[in-house]
C-alpha positions as CSV (number, residue, x, y, z in Angstrom):
1,X,46.9,20.4,4.4
2,X,45.2,20.4,1.0
3,X,46.4,16.8,0.3
4,X,44.9,15.6,3.6
5,X,41.5,17.2,2.8
6,X,41.5,15.7,-0.7
7,X,42.4,12.3,0.6
8,X,39.7,12.5,3.3
9,X,37.2,13.6,0.7
10,X,38.1,10.6,-1.5
11,X,37.8,8.2,1.3
12,X,34.4,9.5,2.3
13,X,33.2,9.4,-1.3
14,X,34.4,5.8,-1.7
15,X,32.5,4.8,1.5
16,X,29.3,6.5,0.2
17,X,29.5,4.9,-3.2
18,X,30.2,1.4,-1.8
19,X,27.4,1.5,0.8
20,X,24.6,0.6,-1.6
21,X,26.7,-2.3,-2.9
22,X,26.9,-3.7,0.6
23,X,23.1,-3.8,1.1
24,X,21.7,-7.3,1.3
25,X,18.2,-8.4,0.6
26,X,16.6,-10.4,3.5
27,X,13.7,-12.7,2.8
28,X,11.4,-14.2,5.5
29,X,8.1,-16.1,5.5
30,X,5.2,-15.2,7.9
31,X,2.4,-17.6,8.6
32,X,-1.0,-16.1,9.4
33,X,-4.0,-17.9,10.9
34,X,-7.5,-16.8,11.3
35,X,-10.9,-18.2,12.3
36,X,-14.4,-16.9,12.0
37,X,-18.0,-18.1,12.1
38,X,-19.0,-15.3,9.7
39,X,-16.7,-15.9,6.7
40,X,-14.0,-13.5,7.7
41,X,-11.3,-16.1,8.4
42,X,-9.2,-15.3,5.3
43,X,-9.2,-11.6,6.2
44,X,-8.1,-12.4,9.8
45,X,-5.3,-14.7,8.5
46,X,-4.0,-12.1,6.2
47,X,-4.1,-9.5,8.9
48,X,-2.2,-11.8,11.3
49,X,0.6,-12.3,8.7
50,X,0.7,-8.5,7.9
51,X,1.0,-7.7,11.6
52,X,3.9,-10.1,12.1
53,X,5.7,-8.8,9.0
54,X,5.2,-5.2,10.1
55,X,6.5,-5.9,13.6
56,X,9.6,-7.5,12.1
57,X,10.3,-4.5,9.9
58,X,9.2,-6.1,6.5
59,X,7.0,-4.1,4.1
60,X,7.2,-5.7,0.7
61,X,5.2,-8.9,0.9
62,X,3.6,-11.5,-1.4
63,X,1.1,-14.2,-0.5
64,X,2.6,-17.5,-1.6
65,X,0.2,-19.9,0.1
66,X,-3.5,-19.9,1.0
67,X,-5.6,-22.6,2.5
68,X,-9.3,-22.0,3.3
69,X,-11.5,-24.2,5.4
70,X,-15.1,-23.6,6.4
71,X,-14.2,-21.8,9.7
72,X,-10.4,-21.3,9.5
73,X,-7.8,-20.1,7.1
74,X,-4.0,-20.1,6.8
75,X,-1.8,-17.9,4.6
76,X,1.9,-17.7,4.2
77,X,3.5,-14.4,3.1
78,X,7.0,-14.1,1.8
79,X,8.4,-10.7,2.6
80,X,11.7,-9.0,1.7
81,X,13.6,-6.0,2.9
82,X,16.9,-4.5,2.1
83,X,19.2,-4.4,5.2
84,X,22.2,-2.1,5.1
């Protein structure tokens, strides 16, 4: 009985230790677009990209591209998450 408990404990411990090693980093790009007559197009584009990333479950994002025109803007955010 004692050997079975020890063996079970060792198996559980091995699974818990190996779980972080099995985690993979997932990277995805999100394109946000915005338009405004009042100069808020970049704000709207960033908000669009942020909403897409949040809906997909990504939280750690960096803006890698930004294009600003007189009434429109486009941004691309590269986001990462650790999936277990």
